[in-house]
PyMOL Python script that loads the backbone (N, CA, C, O; Angstrom):
from pymol import cmd

cmd.read_pdbstr("""\
ATOM      1  N   UNK A   1      -3.658 -10.941 -14.334  1.00  0.00           N
ATOM      2  CA  UNK A   1      -3.347 -12.269 -13.412  1.00  0.00           C
ATOM      3  C   UNK A   1      -2.843 -11.861 -12.230  1.00  0.00           C
ATOM      4  O   UNK A   1      -1.904 -11.076 -12.097  1.00  0.00           O
ATOM      5  N   UNK A   2      -3.519 -12.438 -11.284  1.00  0.00           N
ATOM      6  CA  UNK A   2      -3.255 -11.978  -9.792  1.00  0.00           C
ATOM      7  C   UNK A   2      -2.353 -13.302  -9.390  1.00  0.00           C
ATOM      8  O   UNK A   2      -2.087 -14.285 -10.082  1.00  0.00           O
ATOM      9  N   UNK A   3      -2.008 -13.015  -8.145  1.00  0.00           N
ATOM     10  CA  UNK A   3      -0.935 -14.350  -7.476  1.00  0.00           C
ATOM     11  C   UNK A   3      -1.765 -15.567  -7.414  1.00  0.00           C
ATOM     12  O   UNK A   3      -1.361 -16.638  -7.865  1.00  0.00           O
ATOM     13  N   UNK A   4      -3.025 -15.404  -6.810  1.00  0.00           N
ATOM     14  CA  UNK A   4      -4.093 -16.684  -6.546  1.00  0.00           C
ATOM     15  C   UNK A   4      -3.964 -17.133  -8.067  1.00  0.00           C
ATOM     16  O   UNK A   4      -3.398 -18.226  -8.111  1.00  0.00           O
ATOM     17  N   UNK A   5      -4.295 -16.662  -9.310  1.00  0.00           N
ATOM     18  CA  UNK A   5      -4.377 -17.212 -10.358  1.00  0.00           C
ATOM     19  C   UNK A   5      -3.231 -17.743 -11.014  1.00  0.00           C
ATOM     20  O   UNK A   5      -3.391 -18.769 -11.675  1.00  0.00           O
ATOM     21  N   UNK A   6      -2.174 -17.257 -10.953  1.00  0.00           N
ATOM     22  CA  UNK A   6      -0.796 -17.880 -11.307  1.00  0.00           C
ATOM     23  C   UNK A   6      -0.521 -19.011 -10.368  1.00  0.00           C
ATOM     24  O   UNK A   6       0.071 -19.919 -10.949  1.00  0.00           O
ATOM     25  N   UNK A   7      -0.751 -19.245  -9.142  1.00  0.00           N
ATOM     26  CA  UNK A   7      -0.457 -20.257  -8.344  1.00  0.00           C
ATOM     27  C   UNK A   7      -1.197 -21.309  -8.787  1.00  0.00           C
ATOM     28  O   UNK A   7      -0.643 -22.387  -9.000  1.00  0.00           O
ATOM     29  N   UNK A   8      -2.422 -21.154  -8.966  1.00  0.00           N
ATOM     30  CA  UNK A   8      -3.542 -22.203  -9.530  1.00  0.00           C
ATOM     31  C   UNK A   8      -2.969 -22.753 -10.767  1.00  0.00           C
ATOM     32  O   UNK A   8      -3.189 -23.936 -11.028  1.00  0.00           O
ATOM     33  N   UNK A   9      -2.209 -21.982 -11.611  1.00  0.00           N
ATOM     34  CA  UNK A   9      -1.794 -22.545 -13.180  1.00  0.00           C
ATOM     35  C   UNK A   9      -0.634 -22.966 -13.001  1.00  0.00           C
ATOM     36  O   UNK A   9      -0.137 -23.495 -13.994  1.00  0.00           O
ATOM     37  N   UNK A  10       0.210 -22.913 -11.765  1.00  0.00           N
ATOM     38  CA  UNK A  10       1.767 -23.326 -11.819  1.00  0.00           C
ATOM     39  C   UNK A  10       2.014 -24.600 -12.341  1.00  0.00           C
ATOM     40  O   UNK A  10       2.892 -24.843 -13.169  1.00  0.00           O
ATOM     41  N   UNK A  11       0.946 -25.722 -11.673  1.00  0.00           N
ATOM     42  CA  UNK A  11       1.768 -27.077 -12.110  1.00  0.00           C
ATOM     43  C   UNK A  11       1.360 -27.317 -13.523  1.00  0.00           C
ATOM     44  O   UNK A  11       2.149 -27.894 -14.272  1.00  0.00           O
ATOM     45  N   UNK A  12       0.022 -26.866 -14.013  1.00  0.00           N
ATOM     46  CA  UNK A  12      -0.141 -26.957 -15.536  1.00  0.00           C
ATOM     47  C   UNK A  12       0.711 -25.984 -16.431  1.00  0.00           C
ATOM     48  O   UNK A  12       0.577 -25.999 -17.655  1.00  0.00           O
ATOM     49  N   UNK A  13       1.553 -25.175 -15.825  1.00  0.00           N
ATOM     50  CA  UNK A  13       2.148 -24.407 -16.665  1.00  0.00           C
ATOM     51  C   UNK A  13       3.689 -25.102 -16.576  1.00  0.00           C
ATOM     52  O   UNK A  13       4.407 -25.188 -17.572  1.00  0.00           O
ATOM     53  N   UNK A  14       3.974 -25.444 -15.627  1.00  0.00           N
ATOM     54  CA  UNK A  14       5.344 -26.328 -15.445  1.00  0.00           C
ATOM     55  C   UNK A  14       5.165 -27.806 -16.523  1.00  0.00           C
ATOM     56  O   UNK A  14       6.035 -28.202 -17.298  1.00  0.00           O
ATOM     57  N   UNK A  15       4.045 -28.330 -16.346  1.00  0.00           N
ATOM     58  CA  UNK A  15       3.868 -29.467 -17.241  1.00  0.00           C
ATOM     59  C   UNK A  15       3.576 -29.042 -18.790  1.00  0.00           C
ATOM     60  O   UNK A  15       3.623 -29.876 -19.694  1.00  0.00           O
ATOM     61  N   UNK A  16       3.305 -27.828 -18.987  1.00  0.00           N
ATOM     62  CA  UNK A  16       3.128 -27.052 -20.354  1.00  0.00           C
ATOM     63  C   UNK A  16       1.594 -27.804 -21.033  1.00  0.00           C
ATOM     64  O   UNK A  16       1.433 -28.281 -22.156  1.00  0.00           O
ATOM     65  N   UNK A  17       0.696 -27.704 -20.000  1.00  0.00           N
ATOM     66  CA  UNK A  17      -0.571 -28.317 -20.263  1.00  0.00           C
ATOM     67  C   UNK A  17      -1.702 -26.716 -20.393  1.00  0.00           C
ATOM     68  O   UNK A  17      -2.929 -26.689 -20.300  1.00  0.00           O
ATOM     69  N   UNK A  18      -0.919 -25.744 -20.587  1.00  0.00           N
ATOM     70  CA  UNK A  18      -1.807 -24.505 -20.896  1.00  0.00           C
ATOM     71  C   UNK A  18      -1.782 -23.951 -22.253  1.00  0.00           C
ATOM     72  O   UNK A  18      -0.841 -24.199 -23.007  1.00  0.00           O
ATOM     73  N   UNK A  19      -2.699 -23.267 -22.576  1.00  0.00           N
ATOM     74  CA  UNK A  19      -2.751 -22.745 -24.144  1.00  0.00           C
ATOM     75  C   UNK A  19      -1.748 -21.724 -24.251  1.00  0.00           C
ATOM     76  O   UNK A  19      -1.486 -21.090 -23.230  1.00  0.00           O
ATOM     77  N   UNK A  20      -1.152 -21.463 -25.304  1.00  0.00           N
ATOM     78  CA  UNK A  20       0.087 -20.337 -25.324  1.00  0.00           C
ATOM     79  C   UNK A  20      -0.454 -19.203 -24.810  1.00  0.00           C
ATOM     80  O   UNK A  20       0.368 -18.630 -24.096  1.00  0.00           O
ATOM     81  N   UNK A  21      -1.470 -18.659 -24.876  1.00  0.00           N
ATOM     82  CA  UNK A  21      -1.699 -17.423 -24.190  1.00  0.00           C
ATOM     83  C   UNK A  21      -1.891 -17.768 -22.688  1.00  0.00           C
ATOM     84  O   UNK A  21      -1.577 -16.832 -21.952  1.00  0.00           O
ATOM     85  N   UNK A  22      -2.228 -18.628 -22.201  1.00  0.00           N
ATOM     86  CA  UNK A  22      -2.081 -18.824 -20.469  1.00  0.00           C
ATOM     87  C   UNK A  22      -0.673 -18.993 -20.174  1.00  0.00           C
ATOM     88  O   UNK A  22      -0.112 -18.437 -19.230  1.00  0.00           O
ATOM     89  N   UNK A  23      -0.098 -19.795 -21.026  1.00  0.00           N
ATOM     90  CA  UNK A  23       1.720 -20.009 -20.799  1.00  0.00           C
ATOM     91  C   UNK A  23       2.131 -18.376 -20.719  1.00  0.00           C
ATOM     92  O   UNK A  23       2.598 -17.973 -19.654  1.00  0.00           O
ATOM     93  N   UNK A  24       1.993 -17.618 -21.618  1.00  0.00           N
ATOM     94  CA  UNK A  24       2.252 -16.037 -21.734  1.00  0.00           C
ATOM     95  C   UNK A  24       1.990 -15.541 -20.513  1.00  0.00           C
ATOM     96  O   UNK A  24       2.901 -15.078 -19.827  1.00  0.00           O
ATOM     97  N   UNK A  25       0.767 -15.574 -20.107  1.00  0.00           N
ATOM     98  CA  UNK A  25       0.379 -14.840 -19.105  1.00  0.00           C
ATOM     99  C   UNK A  25       0.967 -15.191 -17.555  1.00  0.00           C
ATOM    100  O   UNK A  25       1.247 -14.412 -16.644  1.00  0.00           O
ATOM    101  N   UNK A  26       1.037 -16.569 -17.609  1.00  0.00           N
ATOM    102  CA  UNK A  26       1.760 -17.049 -16.326  1.00  0.00           C
ATOM    103  C   UNK A  26       3.250 -16.418 -16.332  1.00  0.00           C
ATOM    104  O   UNK A  26       3.757 -15.755 -15.428  1.00  0.00           O
ATOM    105  N   UNK A  27       3.807 -16.772 -17.527  1.00  0.00           N
ATOM    106  CA  UNK A  27       5.135 -16.260 -17.544  1.00  0.00           C
ATOM    107  C   UNK A  27       5.485 -14.774 -17.408  1.00  0.00           C
ATOM    108  O   UNK A  27       6.622 -14.475 -17.043  1.00  0.00           O
ATOM    109  N   UNK A  28       4.680 -13.927 -17.650  1.00  0.00           N
ATOM    110  CA  UNK A  28       4.601 -12.403 -17.530  1.00  0.00           C
ATOM    111  C   UNK A  28       4.528 -12.270 -16.024  1.00  0.00           C
ATOM    112  O   UNK A  28       5.428 -11.740 -15.372  1.00  0.00           O
ATOM    113  N   UNK A  29       3.320 -12.818 -15.446  1.00  0.00           N
ATOM    114  CA  UNK A  29       3.174 -12.759 -14.186  1.00  0.00           C
ATOM    115  C   UNK A  29       4.705 -13.175 -13.187  1.00  0.00           C
ATOM    116  O   UNK A  29       5.115 -12.490 -12.250  1.00  0.00           O
ATOM    117  N   UNK A  30       5.231 -14.227 -13.608  1.00  0.00           N
ATOM    118  CA  UNK A  30       6.115 -14.581 -12.947  1.00  0.00           C
ATOM    119  C   UNK A  30       7.148 -13.548 -12.860  1.00  0.00           C
ATOM    120  O   UNK A  30       7.530 -13.049 -11.801  1.00  0.00           O
ATOM    121  N   UNK A  31       7.577 -13.254 -14.024  1.00  0.00           N
ATOM    122  CA  UNK A  31       8.786 -12.327 -14.513  1.00  0.00           C
ATOM    123  C   UNK A  31       8.623 -10.886 -13.688  1.00  0.00           C
ATOM    124  O   UNK A  31       9.569 -10.201 -13.298  1.00  0.00           O
ATOM    125  N   UNK A  32       7.200 -10.580 -13.511  1.00  0.00           N
ATOM    126  CA  UNK A  32       6.961  -9.335 -12.577  1.00  0.00           C
ATOM    127  C   UNK A  32       6.674  -9.433 -11.112  1.00  0.00           C
ATOM    128  O   UNK A  32       6.797  -8.474 -10.350  1.00  0.00           O
ATOM    129  N   UNK A  33       6.283 -10.637 -10.742  1.00  0.00           N
ATOM    130  CA  UNK A  33       6.218 -10.821  -9.355  1.00  0.00           C
ATOM    131  C   UNK A  33       7.161 -11.490  -8.370  1.00  0.00           C
ATOM    132  O   UNK A  33       7.329 -12.707  -8.451  1.00  0.00           O
ATOM    133  N   UNK A  34       7.772 -10.789  -7.466  1.00  0.00           N
ATOM    134  CA  UNK A  34       8.728 -11.169  -6.702  1.00  0.00           C
ATOM    135  C   UNK A  34       8.189 -12.328  -5.859  1.00  0.00           C
ATOM    136  O   UNK A  34       8.908 -13.276  -5.540  1.00  0.00           O
ATOM    137  N   UNK A  35       6.768 -12.214  -5.471  1.00  0.00           N
ATOM    138  CA  UNK A  35       6.060 -13.107  -4.329  1.00  0.00           C
ATOM    139  C   UNK A  35       5.887 -14.334  -4.842  1.00  0.00           C
ATOM    140  O   UNK A  35       6.006 -15.302  -4.090  1.00  0.00           O
ATOM    141  N   UNK A  36       5.549 -14.530  -6.330  1.00  0.00           N
ATOM    142  CA  UNK A  36       5.244 -15.974  -6.834  1.00  0.00           C
ATOM    143  C   UNK A  36       6.539 -16.541  -7.208  1.00  0.00           C
ATOM    144  O   UNK A  36       6.584 -17.762  -7.053  1.00  0.00           O
ATOM    145  N   UNK A  37       7.665 -15.967  -7.681  1.00  0.00           N
ATOM    146  CA  UNK A  37       9.116 -16.617  -8.088  1.00  0.00           C
ATOM    147  C   UNK A  37       9.411 -17.504  -7.341  1.00  0.00           C
ATOM    148  O   UNK A  37       9.538 -18.611  -7.864  1.00  0.00           O
ATOM    149  N   UNK A  38       9.622 -17.395  -5.930  1.00  0.00           N
ATOM    150  CA  UNK A  38      10.100 -18.333  -4.997  1.00  0.00           C
ATOM    151  C   UNK A  38       9.449 -19.987  -5.094  1.00  0.00           C
ATOM    152  O   UNK A  38      10.025 -21.075  -5.060  1.00  0.00           O
ATOM    153  N   UNK A  39       7.885 -19.590  -5.239  1.00  0.00           N
ATOM    154  CA  UNK A  39       7.246 -20.956  -5.076  1.00  0.00           C
ATOM    155  C   UNK A  39       7.464 -21.354  -6.462  1.00  0.00           C
ATOM    156  O   UNK A  39       7.741 -22.549  -6.359  1.00  0.00           O
ATOM    157  N   UNK A  40       7.503 -21.021  -7.810  1.00  0.00           N
ATOM    158  CA  UNK A  40       7.477 -21.304  -9.047  1.00  0.00           C
ATOM    159  C   UNK A  40       8.954 -21.961  -9.098  1.00  0.00           C
ATOM    160  O   UNK A  40       9.109 -22.877  -9.905  1.00  0.00           O
ATOM    161  N   UNK A  41      10.080 -21.554  -8.275  1.00  0.00           N
ATOM    162  CA  UNK A  41      11.376 -22.033  -8.402  1.00  0.00           C
ATOM    163  C   UNK A  41      11.312 -23.528  -7.602  1.00  0.00           C
ATOM    164  O   UNK A  41      11.838 -24.554  -8.035  1.00  0.00           O
ATOM    165  N   UNK A  42      10.503 -23.410  -6.259  1.00  0.00           N
ATOM    166  CA  UNK A  42      10.645 -24.742  -5.476  1.00  0.00           C
ATOM    167  C   UNK A  42       9.974 -25.741  -6.291  1.00  0.00           C
ATOM    168  O   UNK A  42      10.509 -26.840  -6.433  1.00  0.00           O
ATOM    169  N   UNK A  43       8.579 -25.411  -6.979  1.00  0.00           N
ATOM    170  CA  UNK A  43       7.826 -26.324  -7.482  1.00  0.00           C
ATOM    171  C   UNK A  43       8.647 -27.025  -9.043  1.00  0.00           C
ATOM    172  O   UNK A  43       8.573 -28.144  -9.553  1.00  0.00           O
ATOM    173  N   UNK A  44       9.298 -25.949  -9.384  1.00  0.00           N
ATOM    174  CA  UNK A  44      10.070 -26.606 -10.713  1.00  0.00           C
ATOM    175  C   UNK A  44      11.392 -27.361 -10.209  1.00  0.00           C
ATOM    176  O   UNK A  44      11.755 -28.263 -10.964  1.00  0.00           O
ATOM    177  N   UNK A  45      12.004 -27.197  -9.317  1.00  0.00           N
ATOM    178  CA  UNK A  45      13.058 -27.741  -8.948  1.00  0.00           C
ATOM    179  C   UNK A  45      12.548 -29.225  -8.266  1.00  0.00           C
ATOM    180  O   UNK A  45      13.238 -30.226  -8.464  1.00  0.00           O
ATOM    181  N   UNK A  46      11.583 -29.286  -7.637  1.00  0.00           N
ATOM    182  CA  UNK A  46      10.850 -30.268  -6.880  1.00  0.00           C
ATOM    183  C   UNK A  46      10.517 -31.282  -8.067  1.00  0.00           C
ATOM    184  O   UNK A  46      10.754 -32.484  -7.947  1.00  0.00           O
ATOM    185  N   UNK A  47       9.934 -30.713  -9.259  1.00  0.00           N
ATOM    186  CA  UNK A  47       9.367 -31.691 -10.137  1.00  0.00           C
ATOM    187  C   UNK A  47      10.440 -32.269 -10.993  1.00  0.00           C
ATOM    188  O   UNK A  47      10.443 -33.430 -11.402  1.00  0.00           O
ATOM    189  N   UNK A  48      11.374 -31.344 -11.241  1.00  0.00           N
ATOM    190  CA  UNK A  48      12.712 -31.791 -11.965  1.00  0.00           C
ATOM    191  C   UNK A  48      13.500 -32.935 -11.190  1.00  0.00           C
ATOM    192  O   UNK A  48      14.115 -33.792 -11.824  1.00  0.00           O
ATOM    193  N   UNK A  49      13.463 -32.925  -9.792  1.00  0.00           N
ATOM    194  CA  UNK A  49      14.206 -33.903  -9.100  1.00  0.00           C
ATOM    195  C   UNK A  49      13.319 -35.313  -8.932  1.00  0.00           C
ATOM    196  O   UNK A  49      13.714 -36.471  -8.796  1.00  0.00           O
ATOM    197  N   UNK A  50      12.109 -34.820  -8.989  1.00  0.00           N
ATOM    198  CA  UNK A  50      10.958 -36.067  -8.832  1.00  0.00           C
ATOM    199  C   UNK A  50      11.018 -36.770 -10.090  1.00  0.00           C
ATOM    200  O   UNK A  50      10.916 -37.996 -10.073  1.00  0.00           O
ATOM    201  N   UNK A  51      11.191 -36.069 -11.329  1.00  0.00           N
ATOM    202  CA  UNK A  51      11.230 -36.839 -12.437  1.00  0.00           C
ATOM    203  C   UNK A  51      12.329 -37.533 -12.770  1.00  0.00           C
ATOM    204  O   UNK A  51      12.274 -38.509 -13.518  1.00  0.00           O
ATOM    205  N   UNK A  52      13.521 -37.050 -12.196  1.00  0.00           N
ATOM    206  CA  UNK A  52      14.948 -37.560 -12.237  1.00  0.00           C
ATOM    207  C   UNK A  52      15.099 -38.713 -11.586  1.00  0.00           C
ATOM    208  O   UNK A  52      16.064 -39.393 -11.935  1.00  0.00           O
ATOM    209  N   UNK A  53      14.262 -39.215 -10.550  1.00  0.00           N
ATOM    210  CA  UNK A  53      14.479 -40.148  -9.485  1.00  0.00           C
ATOM    211  C   UNK A  53      13.498 -40.990  -9.391  1.00  0.00           C
ATOM    212  O   UNK A  53      13.799 -42.072  -8.888  1.00  0.00           O
ATOM    213  N   UNK A  54      12.080 -40.796  -9.814  1.00  0.00           N
ATOM    214  CA  UNK A  54      10.912 -41.339  -9.553  1.00  0.00           C
ATOM    215  C   UNK A  54      10.948 -42.922 -10.367  1.00  0.00           C
ATOM    216  O   UNK A  54      11.192 -43.116 -11.558  1.00  0.00           O
ATOM    217  N   UNK A  55      10.681 -43.763  -9.502  1.00  0.00           N
ATOM    218  CA  UNK A  55      10.787 -45.340  -9.962  1.00  0.00           C
ATOM    219  C   UNK A  55       9.334 -45.621 -10.097  1.00  0.00           C
ATOM    220  O   UNK A  55       8.994 -46.637 -10.703  1.00  0.00           O
ATOM    221  N   UNK A  56       8.386 -44.768  -9.561  1.00  0.00           N
ATOM    222  CA  UNK A  56       6.941 -45.380  -9.664  1.00  0.00           C
ATOM    223  C   UNK A  56       6.053 -43.829 -10.232  1.00  0.00           C
ATOM    224  O   UNK A  56       6.421 -42.659 -10.332  1.00  0.00           O
ATOM    225  N   UNK A  57       4.812 -44.506 -10.498  1.00  0.00           N
ATOM    226  CA  UNK A  57       3.970 -43.353 -10.909  1.00  0.00           C
ATOM    227  C   UNK A  57       3.144 -42.588  -9.495  1.00  0.00           C
ATOM    228  O   UNK A  57       2.192 -41.822  -9.638  1.00  0.00           O
ATOM    229  N   UNK A  58       3.628 -42.910  -8.380  1.00  0.00           N
ATOM    230  CA  UNK A  58       2.985 -42.181  -7.203  1.00  0.00           C
ATOM    231  C   UNK A  58       4.221 -42.009  -6.275  1.00  0.00           C
ATOM    232  O   UNK A  58       5.073 -42.829  -5.931  1.00  0.00           O
ATOM    233  N   UNK A  59       4.057 -40.674  -5.971  1.00  0.00           N
ATOM    234  CA  UNK A  59       5.041 -40.169  -4.979  1.00  0.00           C
ATOM    235  C   UNK A  59       4.360 -40.274  -3.433  1.00  0.00           C
ATOM    236  O   UNK A  59       3.246 -39.772  -3.280  1.00  0.00           O
ATOM    237  N   UNK A  60       4.908 -40.807  -2.499  1.00  0.00           N
ATOM    238  CA  UNK A  60       3.966 -41.000  -1.292  1.00  0.00           C
ATOM    239  C   UNK A  60       4.263 -39.453  -0.903  1.00  0.00           C
ATOM    240  O   UNK A  60       5.117 -38.737  -1.427  1.00  0.00           O
ATOM    241  N   UNK A  61       3.417 -39.120   0.071  1.00  0.00           N
ATOM    242  CA  UNK A  61       3.163 -37.669   0.783  1.00  0.00           C
ATOM    243  C   UNK A  61       4.561 -37.459   1.596  1.00  0.00           C
ATOM    244  O   UNK A  61       5.302 -36.481   1.502  1.00  0.00           O
ATOM    245  N   UNK A  62       4.751 -38.658   2.452  1.00  0.00           N
ATOM    246  CA  UNK A  62       6.116 -38.438   3.194  1.00  0.00           C
ATOM    247  C   UNK A  62       7.281 -38.091   2.457  1.00  0.00           C
ATOM    248  O   UNK A  62       8.072 -37.214   2.803  1.00  0.00           O
ATOM    249  N   UNK A  63       7.376 -38.782   1.449  1.00  0.00           N
ATOM    250  CA  UNK A  63       8.773 -38.543   0.293  1.00  0.00           C
ATOM    251  C   UNK A  63       8.626 -37.078   0.023  1.00  0.00           C
ATOM    252  O   UNK A  63       9.451 -36.230   0.362  1.00  0.00           O
ATOM    253  N   UNK A  64       7.485 -36.846  -0.629  1.00  0.00           N
ATOM    254  CA  UNK A  64       7.464 -35.503  -1.112  1.00  0.00           C
ATOM    255  C   UNK A  64       7.751 -34.360  -0.194  1.00  0.00           C
ATOM    256  O   UNK A  64       8.550 -33.486  -0.527  1.00  0.00           O
ATOM    257  N   UNK A  65       7.045 -34.336   1.099  1.00  0.00           N
ATOM    258  CA  UNK A  65       7.418 -33.604   2.364  1.00  0.00           C
ATOM    259  C   UNK A  65       8.953 -33.612   2.606  1.00  0.00           C
ATOM    260  O   UNK A  65       9.551 -32.547   2.753  1.00  0.00           O
ATOM    261  N   UNK A  66       9.637 -34.895   2.651  1.00  0.00           N
ATOM    262  CA  UNK A  66      11.140 -35.021   2.972  1.00  0.00           C
ATOM    263  C   UNK A  66      11.874 -34.121   1.581  1.00  0.00           C
ATOM    264  O   UNK A  66      12.772 -33.338   1.888  1.00  0.00           O
ATOM    265  N   UNK A  67      11.566 -34.212   0.360  1.00  0.00           N
ATOM    266  CA  UNK A  67      11.937 -33.880  -0.737  1.00  0.00           C
ATOM    267  C   UNK A  67      11.896 -32.089  -0.518  1.00  0.00           C
ATOM    268  O   UNK A  67      12.947 -31.448  -0.480  1.00  0.00           O
ATOM    269  N   UNK A  68      10.914 -31.613  -0.423  1.00  0.00           N
ATOM    270  CA  UNK A  68      10.718 -30.033  -0.398  1.00  0.00           C
ATOM    271  C   UNK A  68      11.438 -29.878   0.944  1.00  0.00           C
ATOM    272  O   UNK A  68      11.923 -28.752   0.834  1.00  0.00           O
ATOM    273  N   UNK A  69      11.726 -30.257   1.920  1.00  0.00           N
ATOM    274  CA  UNK A  69      12.165 -29.880   3.222  1.00  0.00           C
ATOM    275  C   UNK A  69      13.875 -29.640   2.712  1.00  0.00           C
ATOM    276  O   UNK A  69      14.531 -28.648   3.032  1.00  0.00           O
ATOM    277  N   UNK A  70      14.358 -30.707   1.919  1.00  0.00           N
ATOM    278  CA  UNK A  70      15.741 -30.839   1.301  1.00  0.00           C
ATOM    279  C   UNK A  70      16.161 -29.749   0.324  1.00  0.00           C
ATOM    280  O   UNK A  70      17.283 -29.244   0.293  1.00  0.00           O
ATOM    281  N   UNK A  71      15.045 -29.415  -0.542  1.00  0.00           N
ATOM    282  CA  UNK A  71      15.314 -28.472  -1.665  1.00  0.00           C
ATOM    283  C   UNK A  71      15.346 -26.902  -0.702  1.00  0.00           C
ATOM    284  O   UNK A  71      16.194 -26.050  -0.971  1.00  0.00           O
ATOM    285  N   UNK A  72      14.514 -26.729   0.200  1.00  0.00           N
ATOM    286  CA  UNK A  72      14.473 -25.512   0.936  1.00  0.00           C
ATOM    287  C   UNK A  72      15.859 -25.488   1.603  1.00  0.00           C
ATOM    288  O   UNK A  72      16.562 -24.478   1.560  1.00  0.00           O
ATOM    289  N   UNK A  73      16.255 -26.670   2.248  1.00  0.00           N
ATOM    290  CA  UNK A  73      17.805 -26.685   2.914  1.00  0.00           C
ATOM    291  C   UNK A  73      18.777 -26.280   1.880  1.00  0.00           C
ATOM    292  O   UNK A  73      19.667 -25.451   2.070  1.00  0.00           O
ATOM    293  N   UNK A  74      18.582 -26.844   0.888  1.00  0.00           N
ATOM    294  CA  UNK A  74      19.779 -26.672  -0.281  1.00  0.00           C
ATOM    295  C   UNK A  74      19.614 -24.919  -0.881  1.00  0.00           C
ATOM    296  O   UNK A  74      20.589 -24.198  -1.089  1.00  0.00           O
ATOM    297  N   UNK A  75      18.459 -24.581  -1.039  1.00  0.00           N
ATOM    298  CA  UNK A  75      18.178 -23.134  -1.310  1.00  0.00           C
ATOM    299  C   UNK A  75      18.984 -22.287  -0.196  1.00  0.00           C
ATOM    300  O   UNK A  75      19.758 -21.454  -0.666  1.00  0.00           O
ATOM    301  N   UNK A  76      18.927 -22.363   1.002  1.00  0.00           N
ATOM    302  CA  UNK A  76      19.618 -21.722   2.128  1.00  0.00           C
ATOM    303  C   UNK A  76      20.872 -22.031   2.231  1.00  0.00           C
ATOM    304  O   UNK A  76      21.426 -21.584   3.235  1.00  0.00           O
ATOM    305  N   UNK A  77      21.590 -22.740   1.416  1.00  0.00           N
ATOM    306  CA  UNK A  77      22.806 -23.141   1.711  1.00  0.00           C
ATOM    307  C   UNK A  77      23.260 -24.063   2.658  1.00  0.00           C
ATOM    308  O   UNK A  77      24.446 -24.167   2.969  1.00  0.00           O
ATOM    309  N   UNK A  78      22.148 -24.891   3.234  1.00  0.00           N
ATOM    310  CA  UNK A  78      22.318 -25.752   4.311  1.00  0.00           C
ATOM    311  C   UNK A  78      22.641 -27.221   3.684  1.00  0.00           C
ATOM    312  O   UNK A  78      22.611 -27.453   2.475  1.00  0.00           O
ATOM    313  N   UNK A  79      22.979 -28.249   4.772  1.00  0.00           N
ATOM    314  CA  UNK A  79      22.688 -29.536   4.239  1.00  0.00           C
ATOM    315  C   UNK A  79      21.984 -30.428   4.950  1.00  0.00           C
ATOM    316  O   UNK A  79      21.739 -31.539   4.479  1.00  0.00           O
TER     317      UNK A  79
END
""", "prot")
cmd.dss("prot")
cmd.show_as("cartoon", "prot")
cmd.util.cbc("prot")
cmd.orient("prot")
């Protein structure tokens, strides 16, 4: 699996929508690839925060963008 394949399957991986074989392939790639891991962490944290605070089924793009910026700031130790 290359980075492109991994990133394409990232959301289904986080939502556990892949087969066991595909879950394992993505997991192995993430364990071995330092380039994909930060993207995985960002998306995982984003989804966790979104699920924990969402009150509707649709998140407006502007809210998603603000949340991503906040997560990146938090990851850098900013406020």
